[in-house]
C-alpha angles and dihedrals in degrees: 000000000000128000124217114203129179127211091270093057098257112141145172133194126234126190134211122203115219114193118201110196123157109210097159113104119225121259132233139154126241110263116252114275120256128218120200132165102217135043088234089059094062105114122233116258110281120185090200090076086076098078107164104049111149141163136195091235113011112073095207114023114203117252116203136176113249110176150319114232121188123206088224095239130119132217089040112024116180118208119193110208115197127203125184124219113202132181127210091268093057096256110143145173133193125231124191135213120202115222114189117198109196124152109213098159115095120221122268109243114206120184134189130203116242139186120220134187126225116238128231089279092054094252138115133181130199134190132219088253089062091061100033110098101185104310111185145186132206089237115013139318113240104183138004122190143161131227091222129034106158130063135180141175091295088064098057109144130023119348127183116227127181123222116204120199118194127186128209091271092055095254111147140197127187131205130179130225136183116241109196110204115206135182110213097162116106121219118273108246129187121188125201121259119269114282143172129260126195124236122224126240089285092052087250127135126192110215110232129206104284096177090100089065096060128086115222134177135169136191093235111012114061091195112035115187117260127207130182133213119230089032121234112276093041111136118221126181142204137066110259093023114145114210121190113219115205119199117196125191128196122196094200092247095087095269120126134185131185139197131178141203134178130238119200119205113227131185104235133101092192109148113246139160131193119198125214117256122274112289140209117220128186122234122231132237090290093050088252136126127198110217110235129208105284096174094099088062093061122097111218141176124199093005125135094185141011125208131191136218121228088033122236111278095039110136120221127175147192134073111270094018110149114207122189113221116202121198119196123199118203126194129206091271094055095255116144139205125188139203131174141201135181131250113203117198117223129190114221097170116100121223118255124226115211132189098028105181121246120243112293121222118194142146130250116260126235090289085073087212098090140291142260110258129195133187142166107274119234122248130230133215131189138171089241131047124246100063114154123208116204130175139196090227137018134219109274094032118138112249122199124228109283133040122320121183114219113204128195119196124192115199123183129202090269091057092250114144145197123195134199129175142180137181128248107206114194115191124207113270119255112267118255116272112242113217119206141083119302094193115058137171117230140260089036147112127242136179125226127188146172130204113261104231091195139312097346136146124229135210118190125194130178136190124216089007141074127241111230110208127341122010094190103066128092088260134040136196117221129194110214126198136163127022102271112120114257138197135217116206131179131188116200117200120195125217087259091063097250120124144196129201135205134171139187131205119240121212109206125202116194114225109239120243116245120204145160134225115242127209090275090060090245122134117250109198118220 
């Protein structure tokens, strides 16, 4: 306020309005960008990174965190961090800081050597965790895998495997380890039951090679070595003596197994023969089997020779055939003893179906339900006779609309089978063709018809028209009027109860009215 006074002391006041309004936003620079390798290394928002905030009025503008926005990518991912700078009058600006997350450090792959044992099947399996010895990554490991997981008898000893470690950015490191494969399972050995042996006239007995009487198997070695103690050729003496026979087997990998049985020396040269148990033998591709020499399987005492009937080389045939084998032991005096056992032939070859038809595509007949379909049936062959071929359907069967799978099964006398199948695909029959004009003048009457493919029933319907007479014959008469488009539809039902429908559109054209003007200037319609 100002006063204005004259020399006589008269005065007035005047005022001046001064408006203070800060409209200038503060200033600040974008914080320096940050580069990190892992998402976990991204620092928390920190307003102190904005270091040069200033304002024309406010001495200390307020810096605040606004947001972090990712570009959604990986390797690298770019995060835009926004801070606001505001003065006391509410003027503000935003500054941004770029944070780049990009892993450029590959993982550290650390392996360890391991030793594994083969199982009873001669196999062993490892996992990546078995080889991994604390592999790490500066961020996170995504995948760890091996180049070899499975081992068998062919891998006995040291084997080099490679462990690959991959992080989330696809960076990889590889380390190698030695997997030592060992077989610590001994062979499985089964000795015969205890039995008697006969001494000679001096009460002596020469121990033979008994290794052929044991049954041996191993997970790696199909033929482990067998040794006997006492060795064959050892002479023992004395009626009633019991001698323990020890059989030892070695699989060649340092694993041994043993079994034992006892022989008892008896003083008798009585001729005897013991046959092997009944056997099952498999026929060949001709359903035949050639009888081998079974005499080594017999256990004899006092015999100088053993003969066989039927003789070795005899051919027998047929699945399920039972052949009696008779073994005859003969001593030095010509005395004989016999035993017998049965050989049952078994077929282990499945029959083979040939000429299986391809899928058949056809269309339903005028019954609309389906159609009879025929084909050339497949044939079957087998090494043995008696194979039976059955099928779910036969040529000439009626097949409904849709897809039906036909299956043939061949079964031989051994119950072995072969199967073939194909599909019969029956499409819906074409709809009936409606005969009759599709463009009509109205008012008027037209006839429409379809061909009766057999003993069928009909049902006609129309729109924007009227059926004159029967609507259930193969033809129909329709009265048309007006100009609105109409339709004619017919449903044909076969004697089997299946139907098919068709319709046509009718374009109607109304006949114009013709008239004259009479003397009274009124229209007379003609």
